[in-house]
C-alpha positions as CSV (number, residue, x, y, z in Angstrom):
1,M,96.7,50.3,79.3
2,Y,100.2,52.6,79.0
3,A,103.2,52.0,77.6
4,V,106.9,53.1,77.8
5,I,108.6,53.9,74.5
6,Q,111.7,54.9,73.6
7,T,112.8,57.6,71.1
8,G,115.6,60.5,70.7
9,G,117.7,58.9,73.7
10,K,114.7,59.2,76.2
11,Q,112.0,57.2,77.4
12,Y,108.3,58.1,77.9
13,K,105.4,57.0,79.6
14,V,102.4,57.0,77.2
15,E,98.7,56.3,76.7
16,N,96.1,56.6,73.9
17,D,95.3,60.3,72.6
18,Q,98.4,61.5,74.3
19,I,99.8,64.6,72.8
20,L,103.9,64.7,73.2
21,F,106.9,66.7,72.5
22,V,109.9,64.5,71.8
23,E,113.2,65.3,69.5
24,K,112.7,65.9,66.3
25,L,112.0,62.9,63.9
26,D,112.2,62.8,60.3
27,A,108.6,62.9,59.3
28,E,106.2,65.5,57.7
29,E,102.7,66.4,59.4
30,K,100.5,64.2,59.2
31,D,102.6,61.1,58.7
32,T,102.5,58.3,61.2
33,V,104.7,56.8,63.2
34,T,105.9,53.9,65.2
35,F,107.6,53.3,68.2
36,D,109.3,50.8,70.0
37,V,108.0,49.9,73.4
38,V,110.3,49.2,76.4
39,A,107.5,48.1,78.8
40,L,103.6,47.6,78.9
41,G,101.1,48.0,81.6
42,A,97.8,47.0,81.9
43,D,95.3,45.6,84.6
44,D,96.9,42.8,84.8
45,G,100.5,43.2,85.1
46,I,103.4,44.9,83.9
47,K,105.2,43.4,81.0
48,V,109.1,44.6,80.3
49,G,111.2,43.8,77.6
50,T,115.0,42.8,77.5
51,P,115.2,45.5,75.8
52,L,112.2,45.6,73.8
53,V,108.7,43.9,74.5
54,D,108.0,41.5,71.5
55,G,104.8,42.1,69.0
56,A,104.2,45.7,71.2
57,K,104.2,48.6,68.9
58,V,102.9,52.4,69.8
59,T,101.6,54.1,66.4
60,A,101.7,58.2,66.5
61,E,100.6,60.8,64.2
62,V,103.0,63.5,63.8
63,L,101.1,66.9,64.4
64,K,103.7,69.2,64.0
65,N,107.6,70.1,63.6
66,G,109.0,72.9,65.6
67,K,111.4,74.8,67.8
68,G,111.1,75.5,71.5
69,K,111.6,78.7,73.3
70,K,115.0,80.7,73.1
71,V,117.7,79.7,75.4
72,R,120.3,82.5,76.0
73,V,123.6,81.3,77.0
74,S,126.5,84.6,77.6
75,T,130.4,84.1,78.1
76,Y,132.3,86.6,79.9
77,K,135.8,86.9,80.6
78,P,137.0,89.4,83.3
79,K,139.4,92.0,82.6
80,K,140.0,91.1,78.7
81,G,138.6,93.9,77.1
82,S,135.9,93.2,74.9
83,S,135.3,88.9,75.5
84,K,131.9,88.7,75.6
85,R,129.7,87.1,73.6
86,T,125.7,85.9,73.9
87,L,124.7,82.9,71.7
88,G,121.1,81.5,71.5
89,H,119.6,78.1,70.9
90,R,116.3,76.8,69.6
91,Q,116.0,73.2,70.3
92,P,113.7,71.4,67.5
93,Y,111.0,69.1,68.5
94,T,108.2,66.9,67.1
95,K,104.6,67.0,68.3
96,V,103.0,63.7,68.2
97,Q,99.8,62.4,69.3
98,I,99.6,58.8,70.7
99,K,96.9,56.8,68.2
100,S,97.2,53.5,69.7
101,I,99.1,50.7,71.7
102,E,99.2,47.6,70.4
103,A,100.7,44.5,72.7
């Protein structure tokens, strides 16, 4: 059985015991979070919600909160003397492990 969940403006296809990196959630380590289910898939077929599947939920445990690798961005304007700059960005994430899918 698998489910399609929605979090952080994105959708993810998940299965039991899968480890997943999602947009940062407001939860501490070892907390339990639940996700909205957009679609469910099983041996007997697919159930798609409008927009969510009624009575279905996915439970996950937060493993850690962190930041991704640094992405460097440079800007440069030719013939303008000292108009160079370099910026860095580290996207925050939450690492979760899917515990159960309930239909």
